[in-house]
N, C-alpha and C positions, 0 to 999 in steps of 0.2 A: 554497643546499639550494633544489632542486624536486623533494621526493619529498612528496607524497601522503599527512598522516595519516589512519591509517584510526581510526574511535570502537570502540571495545569498552568495549559495552552487559552486564555478566552478562544471562545468559539469561532471570534470578529479574526482575531486575530491570522495576520499574512507574512508569514518569512521570506526574503526572499532566495528563488531557488539560483543555485552557480553555472552560473553561464552554458549550454550543455553541452559547447563544444570546447569547455573547461575543468568540464567537472576533471575531481581528483576519482582517481581508480578503486575501486573497491578495496579496502585494507582495512586490519584496526585501527588506523591513524584516521579514517577515514569514518571511520562507523562503530565510535567506540559509545559504550554507555552511560547516559547520561543529555547525549547532542540530539541539535534538531535541530530535522534536520528540514528544507525548504516545500514550503505548500507547494502541492499538486494540485489546481485547476483542472474545472472544465468541467462546460455547459455541453450537458445534454439531450442536446440535439437529435431532436423527431428521426430526421434518418437514421441516426446511426443505429437509434437503441430499435429501430424497427427490422435494420438489417443484422443486429444481432442477434437478434427473438429471430430470426428464419438463417441462421448461422449456426444457431444450436440446437433449432430443435424447438422450440419452444413448444406445448401443445398448447402449454393453460392459458385461452384467449384475455385469462383479466390482466393479462402484463398490457398488451395491446391497448383493451376497449378501455382502461383505466389510464395506460398510459406513465404505467409502473415499470421505475428505472427494475430492470432484475438486478436480483442480487449475487451473482455473476459479474455482471458489471462491475457492480460495486465494490468485490474482493480484486477486479482485477488493478485498480483506484489504487490501492497497498502494495501492486508490483509498482506502477508506474511513482510513487512516491519514491521508491529506491530507486527505481533505472536513474528521473530525471536528476537526481543526486547523484546521482558516483555512476564510473564508468562500471562496468559489468563485462565478464564475461562467459564463458559458461557459468548455469545458475541453475539451481535447483530450489523449488517451491517444497518445503519441509512440511508447515500447515497448519491453520489459520483455528482462534478461536473467535467467533464473532458471535455480536450480540444486535438486534435492531431492535431501533429504538420509534421509529418513523422511516415512514413510506416517501422514499423520491423520486420527481414525475421530470416527465420528456420536460424539455425546459428550464432545471432545477441549474441551476448554477451551484457545482456542488468545488469542496474542498478538502484534501484528502493533509489532515494535522499530524505530523510523523515527529518520533523523536526513539529515540534508540533505546530499549530495554534493559538491551545483553548485547553481548559479542565476545564469543568463547570460538574454542579450537576444538576437538572435539574428533578422534582417531582421524587428524590431520587431516580434518575438510576443516573450513573457517568458518562459524553460521554466526548471523542475525538473528534478535524478536525484536521485532517495534512498532510499536506502538502507533496505533492506527485511533483518532479521526475521522470520519468524516460528518461533516459538517456542511451550510453555510451559514448566514449572517444573519439567520433569529435559528434556531436550532443545533442540536447532531440528531443525525441518521443514525451509523452506524459506530460501532468499537469494535476494533480489528487484531488481538496479536496474532502477526503476523509470520512465521520462524523460515528463514532460507538459511540455505549453505551456497553462499554468493561466490566462494571459490573451495571445491570440489579437489580435492587431495589429487595428486597426479597419481600416476597407475602408472609401474611398471612392464611390458610386457615378459620378464621375468619372475613377477610375481607369481 
């Protein structure tokens, strides 16, 4: 039977993250298929959100006027879900598939519930694919399949 098993995490489940200073190195042993990562939580502070909109030069006023969390910030939460669970050296965001279900607003507390859906080596690079749900205690806002090279292959100057 080659069917994939999908891990269902209740929307209000909080999985403790490792102590930040003692996180394990990113490796096949710490990012194996099926592993549940610690829950990254964040309060969406008005000031941070307004600054983010300035930083990315967002011209649509709907985000400020309606106090809507920008999708780019939501995607950043997938990166934080990885970096708060393992120590990363240089890494590369390969891509993300995103499905939005609801709109998050300034003042919301959001959680990134994450499981490792795949971990593999290709052409000397070590990849991780994460299944990330952005939720609060009531509903799911976004589902992200997030792929990264967490350990790029070493390049020799003689290559």
